[in-house]
C-alpha positions in Angstrom: -0.1 0.0 0.0 2.7 2.6 0.8 4.7 1.6 -2.3 1.6 2.4 -4.4 1.1 5.6 -2.6 4.8 6.7 -2.9 4.5 5.7 -6.8 1.4 7.8 -7.3 3.1 10.7 -5.4 6.2 10.7 -7.4 4.0 10.6 -10.5 1.8 13.5 -9.6 5.4 15.4 -8.5 6.7 14.7 -12.1 3.4 16.0 -13.7 3.5 19.1 -11.6 7.2 19.6 -12.7 6.4 18.9 -16.4 3.1 21.5 -16.1 5.3 24.1 -14.7 8.2 23.6 -17.1 5.9 23.4 -20.3 3.4 25.8 -19.5 5.6 29.1 -19.7 7.1 27.5 -22.9 3.6 26.4 -24.2 2.3 29.9 -23.7 5.4 31.6 -25.2 4.6 29.1 -28.4 1.4 30.2 -28.8 2.5 33.9 -28.4 5.0 33.7 -31.0 2.5 31.6 -33.4 -0.2 34.3 -33.0 2.5 37.1 -33.8 3.4 35.3 -37.0 -0.1 34.8 -38.2 -0.7 38.6 -37.7 2.9 39.5 -39.7 1.8 37.0 -42.2 -1.8 38.9 -42.8 0.0 42.2 -42.8 2.7 41.0 -45.3 0.1 39.7 -47.6 -1.8 42.9 -47.6 1.1 44.9 -48.6 2.1 42.6 -51.1 -1.1 42.7 -52.6 -1.2 46.4 -52.4 2.3 46.7 -54.1 1.5 44.2 -56.8 -1.9 46.1 -57.6 0.4 49.2 -58.5 3.1 47.4 -60.3 1.3 44.6 -62.0 -2.1 46.0 -62.5 -3.7 43.6 -64.9 -2.3 40.2 -63.4 -4.3 39.6 -60.3 -3.7 35.9 -60.5 0.0 36.5 -60.1 -0.6 39.0 -57.1 -2.6 36.4 -55.5 0.0 33.8 -55.9 2.9 36.0 -54.5 0.7 37.2 -51.5 -0.1 33.6 -50.7 3.6 32.4 -50.8 4.6 35.3 -48.3 1.4 34.4 -46.1 2.4 30.7 -45.9 6.4 31.6 -45.3 5.4 33.5 -42.2 3.2 30.9 -41.0 5.6 28.0 -41.6 8.4 30.3 -39.9 5.9 30.7 -37.0 5.2 27.2 -36.5 9.1 26.2 -36.6 9.8 29.0 -34.0 6.9 27.8 -31.8 8.1 23.9 -32.0 11.6 25.1 -31.1 10.5 27.1 -28.3 8.7 24.1 -26.5 11.7 22.1 -27.3 10.4 19.7 -29.9 13.6 20.1 -32.3 13.5 16.5 -33.1 9.7 16.7 -34.3 10.9 19.7 -36.4 13.6 17.7 -37.9 11.5 14.5 -38.8 9.2 17.0 -40.3 11.6 18.5 -42.5 12.9 15.3 -43.3 9.5 13.9 -44.1 8.8 17.1 -46.1 11.9 16.6 -48.1 10.9 13.0 -49.0 7.3 13.8 -49.9 8.7 16.8 -52.0 11.1 14.2 -54.1 8.1 12.0 -54.6 5.8 14.8 -55.5 8.3 16.1 -57.7 8.4 12.9 -60.0 4.6 12.4 -59.9 3.8 15.9 -60.9 6.7 17.0 -62.9 4.7 17.6 -66.1 1.9 19.4 -64.1 4.6 21.6 -62.5 6.2 22.4 -65.7 3.0 23.4 -67.3 2.1 25.6 -64.3 5.7 27.4 -64.6 5.1 27.8 -68.3 1.7 29.2 -67.6 3.2 31.8 -65.2 5.7 32.8 -67.9 2.8 33.4 -70.2 1.2 35.4 -67.6 4.2 37.5 -67.1 5.6 38.1 -70.7 2.1 38.2 -72.6 3.5 36.7 -75.8 -0.2 36.4 -76.9 -3.7 37.0 -75.3 -7.2 36.1 -75.7 -8.5 36.9 -79.0 -5.0 36.7 -80.9 -4.5 34.5 -83.9 -1.7 32.0 -83.3 0.1 29.0 -84.7 1.2 26.7 -82.0 2.6 23.3 -82.4 1.0 23.5 -85.9 -2.3 24.4 -84.6 -3.6 27.5 -86.2 -6.4 29.6 -84.7 -7.6 32.0 -82.4 -6.8 32.1 -78.4 -9.8 31.1 -76.4 -8.2 31.0 -73.1 -4.5 31.1 -71.4 -4.8 29.0 -68.3 -2.3 27.9 -65.8 -1.9 24.4 -67.2 -3.1 24.5 -70.8 -4.0 27.1 -73.6 -7.1 26.8 -75.6 -6.9 27.5 -79.1 -10.1 27.5 -81.3 -9.1 26.2 -84.7 -10.4 27.3 -88.2 -12.8 24.0 -88.4 -14.1 25.1 -85.0 -12.7 22.6 -82.6 -11.1 23.6 -79.4 -7.7 22.3 -78.8 -5.9 22.1 -75.5 -2.2 22.8 -75.8 -0.2 22.0 -72.8 1.9 25.3 -71.7 5.1 23.7 -71.5 4.9 22.7 -75.2 4.5 26.5 -76.1 7.8 27.4 -74.3 9.7 24.4 -75.7 8.7 25.1 -79.4 8.4 28.0 -81.7 5.2 29.7 -82.1 3.8 32.8 -84.2 1.5 35.4 -83.1 -0.3 36.9 -86.2 -2.0 39.6 -84.3 1.1 41.3 -82.6 1.5 44.2 -85.2 -2.3 44.2 -86.4 -1.2 43.5 -90.2 -0.3 40.4 -92.1 1.6 39.9 -95.2 0.0 38.0 -98.2 2.2 35.9 -100.4 0.8 34.8 -103.5 2.9 32.3 -105.6 2.4 31.7 -109.4 4.0 31.4 -112.8 3.9 32.8 -116.5 5.0 31.2 -119.7 8.2 31.4 -121.5 6.8 33.8 -123.9 5.6 36.4 -121.7 7.3 39.7 -121.2 8.7 39.5 -117.5 8.8 43.3 -117.1 5.4 43.7 -118.2 4.2 40.8 -116.0 5.6 42.5 -113.0 4.1 45.9 -113.7 0.8 44.4 -114.4 0.7 42.4 -111.3 1.8 45.4 -109.0 -0.4 47.7 -110.5 -3.4 45.3 -110.1 -2.7 44.5 -106.4 -2.5 48.3 -105.6 -6.1 48.5 -106.5 -7.2 46.3 -103.8 -9.2 47.7 -100.9 -7.4 45.4 -98.2 -4.1 46.7 -99.0 -2.3 49.0 -96.6 -1.3 52.1 -98.6 1.8 53.0 -96.6 3.3 49.6 -97.2 5.5 48.4 -100.3 4.3 45.9 -102.9 7.2 43.4 -103.5 7.3 41.1 -106.6 10.2 38.9 -107.5 10.8 36.1 -109.9 11.9 33.4 -107.8 13.1 30.5 -110.3 13.0 29.1 -113.8 10.6 26.1 -113.6 10.3 23.4 -116.1 7.7 25.2 -118.1 7.2 28.7 -116.2 9.0 31.6 -114.9 7.6 31.5 -111.1 7.1 34.3 -109.0 6.2 35.8 -105.6 3.8 38.7 -105.2 3.8 40.0 -101.5 1.9 43.0 -99.8 0.7 43.8 -96.6 -3.1 44.0 -95.3 -4.8 45.0 -92.0 -5.2 42.0 -89.9 -8.0 41.4 -87.3 -8.9 37.8 -88.1 -8.4 35.1 -90.5 -11.2 36.2 -92.8 -9.4 39.4 -93.5 -6.1 37.2 -94.9 -8.4 34.9 -97.0 -10.7 37.8 -98.4 -7.5 39.4 -99.6 -6.0 36.3 -101.1 -9.0 35.7 -103.0 -9.5 39.0 -104.4 -5.8 39.2 -105.4 -6.3 36.1 -107.4 -9.3 37.2 -108.9 -8.0 40.4 -110.2 -4.9 39.2 -111.5 -6.3 36.5 -113.3 -8.8 38.9 -115.2 -6.0 41.4 -115.8 -3.4 38.7 -116.9 -6.2 37.6 -119.5 -6.8 41.5 -120.8 -3.1 41.6 -121.2 -2.8 38.3 -122.9 -0.4 37.0 -120.1 -0.5 33.1 -119.7 -0.7 31.8 -116.1 1.4 28.8 -117.1 0.6 25.3 -116.2 2.8 22.2 -116.4 4.0 21.1 -120.0 5.2 17.8 -121.0 7.3 17.6 -124.3 7.6 14.3 -126.0 10.8 14.0 -127.9 10.7 10.9 -130.4 13.7 12.1 -132.4 16.3 10.5 -130.1 18.2 7.5 -131.2 15.9 4.7 -131.8 13.0 6.8 -131.9 10.6 8.0 -134.6 9.8 11.6 -135.9 6.1 11.6 -135.9 6.0 14.1 -138.5 8.1 12.5 -141.2 5.9 9.6 -141.6 2.4 9.0 -142.1 0.4 7.6 -139.2 -1.9 4.6 -140.0 -4.5 3.1 -137.5 -4.9 -0.6 -138.1 -8.5 -1.6 -137.8 
């Protein structure tokens, strides 16, 4: 009986000592945690106000930066509170566990993280925006949405294509809406018998009559090669570009005008011609002998 009472007395004495030892530390840890929570809120609000002045159009980025700073202060407060009450080993285990979890999560969510980081770059750099006409990964269309993981492009046939953001930054892409103008390149050819200077003057004169042509831009005409049966050329001019219909309309109207004008000027738009030579060794000249057809 005396042994049992002595045991309980020692146990109660130890509890008293533990309470007296831990109570001030626990109170101090709570105070530290509260202080850092308040600091975290203040730092977040200051960050949001600063970003609102410097990054006016990027509310998403401002929110991310503010949240990162907020969680940094919260985690710092938790670590200091654990150290205050003497739980350094728990803190060490937490950090080690977080490191292992981070490595596993890094492998598991590698692609997602890459897409999110690429999405952050898109938000900051603005290479294109919603409504721009782009060609990304051989996908031509108008940008419907720029998200954190994927960018949505509505193509000419009317489908929505979701392109991972990391593909955008690992390949080249073209934004046709950057300068609000686009160059039309018309390729064709004329026959060997046409006067090339006349062809050039006629083509340039006809293109200058297009309503879509930007008047302050030059019209370029170049003969590019001597083909098998044609003199090939390129006719290049600039138009105002808001959407793909502007480009298609300018291309169509230029083809119609040049065809009509070439016909009026007796200029032949050449087509492939195949010449048969029967005068080679062992061959027959069709014009030297009468051709008879056996029935």
